[in-house]
C-alpha angles and dihedrals in degrees: 000000000000121000118251111265128165115006137169110237120220129186117208111191122195125209122255114134114228090009087071090088085079088066092051091053091046091051091049091059094041090052092048088054091053094252098134114168127243089197132029121189125181148171125210110325086006088061091055093049090045092052092051090050098045093038096058137056112256095261092057100043101086094040090052092046088051091049091052094049093043089052098050091045096047096100094072112028103153120095126243116277090236135011103214115120098262093044091051092048090053092046092049094048092047091050092048091049089052090053092046091053101038107020131228120291114252091009117059142336135194114280114253116229094027121250093257089068096048124097113271113253095035123110087238090063094055103048137062097210139045113231099187087111088066093058091056090047093051092049089052097047104031127064099211092185089059092042091055094052087079094229085134111025112233129198133174131180128222135169125239105235094211098047105023090229120145112233129187124214108206132179086224087069110010143049104242126214135169090273091067091054092046091049091055089056100040097118112181141260090015098050129040122245115259122231118227119176091340095311125108119226135194133194113305090224090077088076103021126355094203131055092210095113091050091053093046092049097047106022131109103316095180099036134073111253137193112202119196104203105198108192127186098195126053119213089210118076147127131293109266118253099186139023089260088055089051091057091050095046093046090052092050093051094044097048098039083078100205094289094164093045090054090048094050091048091050091051089057094047094045092051090053092048091052091046090056090051091051092049093052093087093050101048120104116248093245089061093043089057093057123103092236094057092046089054091050094048090051088067097037122110143162099216125127122222127200116194115196114196115212106177128182105229118207119254116235089245095050119119136201089270095061093114092062099034100112103171114144091236094055095040090054089048091056091047091053091048090056091050092048095049093051091047091051091048096049090047094047117108090232089063098037094049099035119136134196103285115246093214092047101250132076120182119197128188103169098167104048093098098039109131115232136163090220101044138069 
């Protein structure tokens, strides 16, 4: 097989609230290795991270990611008194309760007066928190003029409230503003829907918490691509022991969004597309002239795709509130985990020795068996 040469790099960022600091840490290490993306696609918190990446020149991306995560974690900056499992669970739950009652700086705050006192039919009546803080934060940290130049393609998914349809806003087709990013992260009933061109949108994670399928369907059909799929929820986990465990496990399964199923399906489709391209030189002219063959060749390609799974794996002391636990200590922990997983991946023999896949698709998950006292 041929060695890997020029590739387009793509970041695919899943939703997951406070867990999104893992993506920031992963990006920091990818950037340090020279693996800057040509396309960034995100859902929910992944959309916010993606906007900061695509909306800044490379030298400002990590500092602005750090500024965002330092801001949203600034309400609780002291560490836990102890780090054993029970102490960390108590610390995490206390931190999450603080966020639920007071909000996260630069992100959201409790609605005053509460939704129950607001006129029915208004966005204020159907959400617990006010996210206007996030708009100011995005305008401060994201250069939307730069983002819309398309130097780094940017895509975010949101759901139409009235139809339930998932829609992607993409700099290849749309002029993007802070409202598109906010719509992608407008998870009900906490956050209000966001209006764009007269239509209300909620968080894209309601339908699919990862934009992987969108990237695979409309990516670079004639170019080799390396997709770094940075997930915040793992579909694999442990059997629940308590009702609190049930909530956590259900959330993991729901928001992992069938990443591996999408990957396996794409491997099959890509193999078929490449087979059609190989057959093209051996098909008689009378078959080539048929409508059916023309349809097949429209979808044929010879590109190779590498999909690198980077998956945040739950710590043994994590709780069902880990996606809204914004303490500085835990946020920094997630950030370091992202750094560590990328470092392990880029130093893994499977990455170092990889070759252009003969069947067109290579899937790598170099950290799934990494032993850790804090991971499962």
